[in-house]
Backbone as CSV, one residue per row, in Angstrom:
resi,resn,N_x,N_y,N_z,CA_x,CA_y,CA_z,C_x,C_y,C_z
1,UNK,-210.823,-17.422,152.390,-209.812,-17.563,151.523,-209.026,-16.414,150.953
2,UNK,-207.671,-16.921,150.763,-206.985,-15.582,150.071,-206.691,-15.755,148.871
3,UNK,-206.728,-15.001,147.842,-206.571,-14.957,146.629,-205.345,-15.967,146.139
4,UNK,-205.491,-16.635,145.198,-204.363,-18.104,144.518,-203.314,-17.232,143.830
5,UNK,-202.121,-17.740,144.023,-201.211,-17.155,143.332,-200.817,-18.500,142.227
6,UNK,-199.811,-17.880,141.186,-198.974,-19.148,140.733,-197.796,-19.102,141.384
7,UNK,-197.442,-20.643,141.428,-196.092,-20.888,141.535,-195.505,-21.611,140.682
8,UNK,-194.252,-21.698,140.115,-193.488,-22.479,139.137,-192.857,-23.541,140.188
9,UNK,-192.905,-24.959,139.690,-192.133,-25.900,140.150,-191.045,-26.143,139.186
10,UNK,-189.881,-26.368,139.993,-188.418,-27.242,138.824,-188.162,-28.138,139.728
11,UNK,-187.772,-29.254,139.021,-187.763,-30.612,139.593,-186.402,-31.082,139.065
12,UNK,-185.585,-32.271,139.827,-184.700,-32.595,139.590,-185.480,-34.410,139.651
13,UNK,-185.053,-34.708,138.480,-185.168,-36.242,138.534,-184.368,-37.160,139.457
14,UNK,-183.154,-37.056,139.454,-181.949,-37.548,140.181,-181.059,-36.542,140.661
15,UNK,-180.194,-37.201,141.315,-179.209,-36.143,142.072,-178.221,-36.039,140.822
16,UNK,-177.599,-34.928,140.663,-176.675,-35.020,139.609,-177.192,-34.371,138.238
17,UNK,-178.661,-34.334,138.253,-179.202,-33.826,136.768,-179.703,-32.340,137.253
18,UNK,-179.971,-31.563,136.456,-180.099,-30.358,136.154,-181.777,-30.024,136.483
19,UNK,-181.936,-28.900,136.893,-183.613,-28.781,137.584,-183.447,-27.966,136.078
20,UNK,-185.178,-28.520,136.100,-185.564,-28.430,134.391,-187.287,-27.930,135.240
21,UNK,-188.176,-27.143,134.682,-189.332,-26.462,134.748,-190.360,-27.796,134.714
22,UNK,-190.831,-28.355,136.039,-191.843,-28.906,135.596,-193.498,-28.703,135.257
23,UNK,-193.360,-27.560,135.625,-195.036,-26.734,135.401,-195.106,-26.069,136.814
24,UNK,-196.673,-25.422,137.168,-196.740,-24.796,137.928,-198.324,-25.306,138.744
25,UNK,-198.307,-24.651,139.956,-199.398,-24.956,140.553,-200.174,-23.765,141.216
26,UNK,-201.358,-23.660,141.349,-202.001,-22.450,142.044,-202.224,-22.442,143.460
27,UNK,-201.810,-21.578,144.484,-202.113,-21.593,145.754,-201.887,-20.516,146.827
28,UNK,-202.674,-20.656,147.211,-202.748,-19.129,148.316,-201.558,-18.738,149.227
29,UNK,-200.769,-19.737,149.542,-199.684,-19.494,150.190,-198.286,-20.312,149.667
30,UNK,-197.545,-19.944,150.383,-196.219,-20.701,149.997,-196.165,-22.314,150.580
31,UNK,-196.958,-22.183,152.089,-196.641,-24.044,152.491,-197.617,-24.644,151.474
32,UNK,-198.941,-24.288,150.991,-199.661,-25.028,150.318,-199.354,-25.051,149.117
33,UNK,-198.150,-24.519,148.612,-197.806,-24.604,147.392,-197.234,-25.583,147.296
34,UNK,-195.966,-25.704,148.335,-195.150,-26.655,148.584,-195.923,-28.231,148.706
35,UNK,-197.091,-28.157,149.746,-197.574,-29.166,149.355,-198.422,-29.708,148.075
36,UNK,-198.800,-28.712,147.210,-199.290,-29.495,145.792,-198.286,-29.644,145.033
37,UNK,-197.087,-29.154,145.222,-195.882,-29.232,144.173,-195.434,-30.712,144.689
38,UNK,-195.684,-31.421,146.175,-195.060,-32.445,146.535,-196.017,-33.436,146.142
39,UNK,-197.270,-33.215,146.134,-198.518,-34.273,144.812,-198.307,-34.606,144.086
40,UNK,-198.143,-33.193,143.271,-198.137,-33.355,141.847,-197.015,-33.904,141.156
41,UNK,-195.844,-33.849,141.838,-194.481,-33.868,141.083,-193.294,-34.941,141.968
42,UNK,-194.107,-35.434,143.256,-193.167,-36.188,144.150,-193.962,-37.396,144.478
43,UNK,-195.154,-37.631,144.488,-195.559,-38.687,145.402,-195.510,-40.067,144.695
44,UNK,-194.718,-39.973,143.370,-194.395,-41.554,142.629,-193.019,-41.453,142.507
45,UNK,-192.503,-40.943,143.450,-190.856,-40.829,143.740,-190.067,-40.400,142.389
46,UNK,-190.926,-39.621,141.161,-190.116,-39.354,139.790,-189.088,-38.263,140.094
47,UNK,-188.780,-37.686,141.140,-188.059,-36.292,141.570,-187.267,-36.498,142.669
48,UNK,-186.297,-35.924,142.751,-185.384,-36.460,144.059,-185.295,-35.096,144.618
49,UNK,-185.568,-33.630,144.038,-185.543,-32.439,144.736,-186.784,-31.092,143.844
50,UNK,-187.212,-30.570,144.656,-187.979,-29.547,144.013,-187.873,-28.195,144.331
51,UNK,-187.824,-27.155,143.380,-187.920,-25.893,143.894,-189.339,-25.671,143.212
52,UNK,-189.979,-24.538,144.489,-190.885,-23.959,144.131,-190.740,-22.755,144.372
53,UNK,-191.344,-21.705,143.577,-190.876,-20.610,143.426,-192.580,-19.612,142.928
54,UNK,-192.600,-18.467,143.739,-193.683,-17.580,143.421,-193.479,-16.993,141.820
55,UNK,-193.977,-16.969,141.317,-193.916,-16.426,139.763,-193.594,-15.202,139.892
56,UNK,-194.079,-14.525,140.792,-193.629,-12.955,141.191,-192.639,-12.782,141.212
57,UNK,-191.892,-13.800,142.178,-190.246,-13.563,142.544,-189.677,-13.802,141.620
58,UNK,-189.990,-14.138,140.317,-188.890,-14.675,139.287,-188.657,-12.976,138.490
59,UNK,-186.989,-13.093,138.370,-186.688,-11.863,137.933,-186.303,-12.258,136.318
60,UNK,-187.120,-11.380,135.498,-186.781,-11.306,134.109,-185.895,-10.569,133.607
61,UNK,-184.808,-10.908,132.705,-183.653,-9.977,132.323,-183.973,-10.278,130.736
62,UNK,-184.590,-9.142,130.028,-184.716,-8.744,128.779,-183.845,-7.841,127.597
63,UNK,-182.896,-7.065,128.463,-182.303,-6.109,128.202,-181.219,-6.604,127.240
64,UNK,-181.130,-6.466,126.189,-180.472,-6.809,124.879,-178.958,-6.517,125.158
65,UNK,-178.420,-5.436,125.433,-177.451,-5.010,126.192,-176.637,-6.013,126.915
66,UNK,-177.488,-6.642,128.131,-176.448,-7.197,128.769,-176.927,-8.664,128.339
67,UNK,-177.694,-9.134,127.568,-177.778,-10.421,126.995,-176.712,-10.709,125.869
68,UNK,-176.276,-9.600,125.224,-175.434,-9.816,124.095,-174.636,-8.279,124.034
69,UNK,-173.345,-8.683,125.164,-172.297,-7.884,125.218,-171.682,-7.087,124.133
70,UNK,-171.348,-5.956,123.885,-170.349,-5.839,122.289,-169.134,-6.270,122.336
71,UNK,-168.800,-7.109,123.809,-166.867,-7.366,123.377,-167.377,-8.455,122.793
72,UNK,-166.364,-8.648,121.885,-165.900,-9.820,120.947,-165.665,-11.164,122.229
73,UNK,-166.165,-12.022,122.197,-165.602,-13.177,123.021,-165.766,-14.380,122.127
74,UNK,-165.494,-14.179,121.107,-165.328,-15.629,120.085,-164.489,-16.327,120.526
75,UNK,-163.577,-15.902,121.535,-162.201,-17.023,121.525,-163.047,-18.076,122.811
76,UNK,-164.077,-17.616,123.307,-164.169,-18.648,124.326,-165.172,-19.937,123.774
77,UNK,-165.303,-19.734,122.432,-165.990,-20.677,121.740,-165.232,-21.669,121.124
78,UNK,-165.848,-22.797,120.438,-164.236,-23.659,120.089,-164.746,-23.403,118.601
79,UNK,-163.764,-23.071,117.790,-163.568,-22.927,116.552,-163.696,-21.170,116.369
80,UNK,-163.874,-20.619,116.885,-164.288,-19.173,117.059,-163.187,-18.335,117.047
81,UNK,-162.166,-18.793,117.271,-160.849,-17.719,117.372,-159.648,-18.562,116.716
82,UNK,-159.256,-17.997,115.615,-158.079,-18.787,114.826,-156.704,-18.243,114.895
83,UNK,-156.046,-18.631,115.964,-154.307,-17.986,116.388,-153.705,-17.952,115.088
84,UNK,-153.712,-18.974,114.295,-152.862,-18.683,113.414,-152.962,-17.586,112.316
85,UNK,-154.361,-17.579,112.176,-154.281,-16.330,111.336,-154.461,-15.058,112.027
86,UNK,-154.500,-14.804,113.129,-153.940,-13.724,113.998,-152.490,-13.512,113.818
87,UNK,-151.612,-14.607,114.295,-150.491,-14.496,114.512,-149.716,-13.798,112.903
88,UNK,-150.143,-14.592,111.748,-149.885,-14.012,110.581,-150.212,-12.583,110.202
89,UNK,-151.206,-11.964,110.687,-151.517,-11.041,110.427,-150.715,-10.002,111.449
90,UNK,-150.257,-10.303,112.853,-149.337,-9.490,113.552,-148.000,-9.653,112.820
91,UNK,-147.505,-10.810,112.494,-146.378,-10.949,111.722,-146.249,-9.737,110.519
92,UNK,-147.100,-9.611,109.758,-147.370,-8.823,108.575,-146.918,-7.558,109.109
93,UNK,-147.756,-7.240,109.968,-147.726,-5.916,110.590,-146.384,-5.414,111.066
94,UNK,-145.701,-6.415,111.420,-144.119,-6.140,112.105,-143.671,-6.149,111.136
95,UNK,-143.653,-6.756,110.135,-142.544,-6.893,109.225,-141.742,-8.017,109.409
96,UNK,-142.277,-9.019,110.239,-141.271,-10.360,110.247,-141.689,-11.543,109.601
97,UNK,-140.905,-12.642,109.652,-141.255,-13.894,108.996,-141.918,-14.802,110.299
98,UNK,-142.110,-15.811,109.661,-142.356,-16.995,110.511,-141.204,-17.397,111.212
99,UNK,-140.781,-17.755,112.282,-139.787,-18.596,112.880,-139.609,-19.516,111.990
100,UNK,-138.041,-20.308,112.144,-137.682,-21.509,111.487,-138.334,-22.532,112.511
101,UNK,-138.661,-23.396,111.437,-139.221,-25.023,112.387,-138.131,-25.571,113.121
102,UNK,-138.357,-26.168,114.396,-137.682,-26.884,115.120,-136.686,-27.942,114.578
103,UNK,-135.457,-28.022,114.894,-134.805,-29.028,114.436,-134.882,-30.631,114.591
104,UNK,-134.653,-31.753,113.659,-135.160,-32.936,114.063,-134.769,-34.033,114.691
105,UNK,-133.878,-32.981,115.777,-133.382,-33.721,117.249,-133.515,-33.059,118.303
106,UNK,-134.613,-32.169,118.300,-135.281,-31.507,119.647,-135.694,-32.410,120.463
107,UNK,-135.506,-32.311,121.771,-136.116,-33.100,122.323,-137.380,-32.749,122.800
108,UNK,-138.296,-33.502,122.536,-139.641,-33.008,122.926,-139.861,-33.713,124.203
109,UNK,-139.452,-34.252,125.015,-139.775,-34.871,126.416,-139.983,-34.118,127.391
110,UNK,-139.387,-32.852,127.262,-139.456,-31.785,128.285,-138.325,-31.981,129.312
111,UNK,-137.278,-32.796,129.168,-136.239,-32.582,130.091,-134.913,-31.369,129.788
112,UNK,-134.797,-31.302,130.334,-133.600,-29.988,130.392,-132.323,-30.618,130.059
113,UNK,-131.682,-29.893,129.497,-130.106,-30.213,128.941,-130.086,-31.036,127.834
114,UNK,-128.613,-32.002,127.617,-128.680,-32.980,126.600,-128.826,-33.727,126.952
115,UNK,-128.866,-34.302,128.452,-128.859,-35.942,128.992,-130.122,-36.406,128.679
116,UNK,-130.257,-37.756,128.642,-131.528,-38.707,128.354,-131.069,-39.889,128.081
117,UNK,-131.707,-40.659,127.731,-131.463,-42.187,127.512,-130.104,-42.345,126.653
118,UNK,-128.971,-42.959,126.831,-128.159,-43.409,125.839,-127.128,-42.227,125.750
119,UNK,-127.365,-41.058,126.240,-126.267,-40.092,125.938,-124.802,-40.435,126.756
120,UNK,-124.782,-40.968,127.554,-123.689,-41.393,128.720,-123.328,-40.355,130.022
121,UNK,-124.330,-40.042,129.923,-124.938,-39.228,131.715,-125.663,-40.455,132.491
122,UNK,-125.091,-40.541,133.263,-125.749,-41.152,134.352,-126.248,-40.388,135.492
123,UNK,-126.301,-39.273,135.959,-126.817,-38.179,136.926,-126.321,-38.559,138.047
124,UNK,-125.077,-39.065,138.114,-124.249,-39.495,139.025,-122.963,-38.119,139.296
125,UNK,-122.881,-37.549,138.257,-121.892,-36.892,138.172,-120.615,-37.360,137.412
126,UNK,-120.815,-38.956,136.951,-119.949,-39.859,136.166,-120.350,-39.463,134.866
127,UNK,-119.148,-39.587,134.042,-119.394,-39.825,132.789,-118.894,-40.928,131.979
128,UNK,-119.263,-41.535,130.729,-118.921,-42.533,130.139,-117.630,-42.999,130.345
129,UNK,-116.899,-41.799,130.273,-115.275,-42.288,130.493,-114.356,-42.997,131.812
130,UNK,-115.234,-43.374,132.784,-115.020,-43.918,133.621,-114.155,-43.417,134.715
131,UNK,-114.401,-41.844,134.757,-113.553,-41.028,135.493,-114.496,-40.881,136.305
132,UNK,-114.700,-41.075,137.789,-115.955,-40.894,138.856,-115.777,-39.277,139.008
133,UNK,-116.393,-38.592,139.191,-116.587,-37.252,139.761,-116.628,-36.172,139.234
134,UNK,-115.456,-36.527,137.713,-115.052,-35.384,137.304,-116.232,-34.397,136.056
135,UNK,-117.350,-35.299,135.992,-118.383,-34.857,135.208,-117.527,-34.867,133.634
136,UNK,-117.076,-34.847,133.395,-116.782,-34.939,131.820,-115.523,-33.663,131.919
137,UNK,-115.162,-32.847,132.810,-114.128,-31.984,132.706,-112.756,-32.655,132.483
138,UNK,-111.889,-32.180,131.360,-110.587,-32.535,131.610,-109.616,-31.828,132.164
């Protein structure tokens, strides 16, 4: 019989769940490792899927330069990037002031032009003046 090797077993309880480490099995080859893993983690239908990986095939990444890059990526985290403060600092460097607030009558619906409900425009080229096709031009 050949040397026993450790195989790591990852299991998924049901479809859509993440794979989680379930444990390991010792086996002389891949086929027996699959059989042992099925017996330990699948015989009572507690797993929907199993991954069986020889421990020596797992790549370990411990290089801190790769795990903690020097670039500031705080903008990808909620609350880690405050745009208001950065805009104020940029305005100060440029010597400009904050633009004035929008007028109260500003259309926030996203429609273009001044048309809208109650404006007298019907969208057919007619105005409220009763002259068809003039578009309001005199």
